C-alpha positions as CSV (number, residue, x, y, z in Angstrom):
1,M,0.0,0.0,0.0
2,I,1.4,3.4,-1.0
3,N,1.5,5.9,1.8
4,N,-0.1,8.9,0.1
5,K,-1.5,11.2,2.9
6,D,-1.7,14.3,0.6
7,N,-4.3,12.9,-1.8
8,Y,-7.6,12.4,0.1
9,V,-11.3,13.3,0.2
10,I,-13.7,13.6,3.2
11,L,-17.1,12.1,2.7
12,G,-19.7,11.8,5.4
13,G,-17.1,12.7,8.1
14,K,-14.8,9.9,7.0
15,T,-11.4,10.4,5.4
16,Y,-10.6,8.3,2.3
17,Y,-7.1,8.2,0.9
18,R,-6.3,7.6,-2.8
19,T,-5.2,4.1,-3.6
20,A,-5.0,1.5,-6.4
21,A,-6.4,-2.0,-6.4
22,P,-3.8,-4.7,-7.0
23,I,-4.2,-7.5,-9.5
24,L,-5.8,-10.6,-8.0
25,T,-3.7,-13.7,-8.8
26,K,-4.3,-17.3,-7.7
27,E,-1.4,-17.0,-5.2
28,R,-2.8,-13.8,-3.7
29,W,-6.3,-15.4,-3.4
30,A,-4.8,-18.5,-1.7
31,E,-3.0,-16.3,0.8
32,M,-6.1,-14.2,1.6
33,E,-8.3,-17.3,1.9
34,A,-5.8,-19.0,4.2
35,L,-5.6,-15.9,6.4
36,V,-9.4,-15.6,6.7
37,K,-9.8,-19.3,7.4
38,Q,-7.1,-19.1,10.1
39,S,-8.8,-16.0,11.7
40,T,-12.1,-17.8,11.7
41,R,-10.6,-20.8,13.5
42,N,-8.9,-18.6,16.0
43,D,-11.9,-16.2,16.4
44,T,-9.8,-13.1,15.7
45,V,-10.6,-9.7,14.1
46,L,-8.9,-8.6,10.9
47,E,-8.7,-5.2,9.2
48,F,-9.4,-5.0,5.5
49,V,-8.1,-2.1,3.4
50,L,-10.4,-1.9,0.4
51,C,-10.1,0.1,-2.9
52,T,-13.5,1.7,-3.3
53,G,-13.7,4.1,-6.2
54,S,-10.0,4.7,-6.2
55,Y,-10.0,5.5,-2.5
56,E,-9.1,3.3,0.4
57,E,-11.7,2.3,3.0
58,I,-10.9,0.4,6.2
59,I,-13.3,-2.3,7.5
60,Q,-12.6,-4.1,10.7
61,G,-14.3,-7.2,11.9
62,K,-14.5,-11.0,12.0
63,P,-14.4,-12.3,8.5
64,F,-16.1,-15.4,7.1
65,L,-15.5,-17.0,3.7
66,L,-18.8,-16.5,1.9
67,N,-18.3,-17.9,-1.6
68,E,-15.1,-19.4,-3.0
69,S,-16.1,-19.4,-6.6
70,L,-17.0,-15.7,-6.4
71,Q,-14.0,-15.0,-4.2
72,S,-15.9,-13.1,-1.6
73,F,-15.9,-12.6,2.2
74,L,-18.5,-11.5,4.7
75,V,-17.3,-8.9,7.2
76,N,-19.7,-7.0,9.5
77,H,-22.7,-7.9,7.4
78,R,-21.0,-6.6,4.3
79,V,-19.9,-8.7,1.3
80,I,-16.3,-7.9,0.2
81,M,-15.0,-9.1,-3.1
82,A,-11.4,-10.2,-3.2
83,K,-10.6,-7.9,-6.1
84,E,-11.4,-4.9,-3.9
85,I,-8.9,-5.8,-1.2
86,V,-5.7,-3.9,-1.1
87,E,-4.4,-5.3,2.2
88,I,-5.5,-7.6,5.1
89,R,-3.8,-7.1,8.5
90,Y,-4.3,-7.6,12.1
91,P,-5.5,-4.4,13.8
92,S,-3.0,-2.7,16.0
93,H,-3.9,-0.8,19.2
94,R,-2.4,2.4,17.6
95,N,-4.6,2.2,14.5
96,Q,-7.6,1.7,16.7
97,L,-6.8,4.7,18.8
98,E,-6.3,6.9,15.7
99,L,-9.6,5.8,14.2
100,E,-11.4,6.5,17.5
101,L,-9.8,10.0,17.6
102,E,-10.8,10.7,14.0
103,A,-14.4,9.6,14.7
104,V,-14.5,11.9,17.8
105,S,-13.3,14.9,15.7
106,Y,-16.2,14.4,13.3
107,D,-18.8,13.8,16.1
108,F,-21.4,16.5,15.8
109,F,-23.8,15.3,18.5
């Protein structure tokens, strides 16, 4: 993932950074599938960085393999296609704190 913090847009109080979706190969799909299956067995949370309209979106939750032939996962009641995934990682405490502070800064209530 390219660290491009200068090129972003704010929509609905959320910041989206510019990114590009990588090419989905068989090897990349096998790695993603293995990581999701392992996290399902261990009951752990993963963080997905998605490419949505040329901007990155971060979704965090417990993933489940939804459909192998369509190469899709289910995370927090949302279907994610493998071709949208830029990166899958384990969430760090620092990232969680930054997301919470960003959400608080856009809290209007």
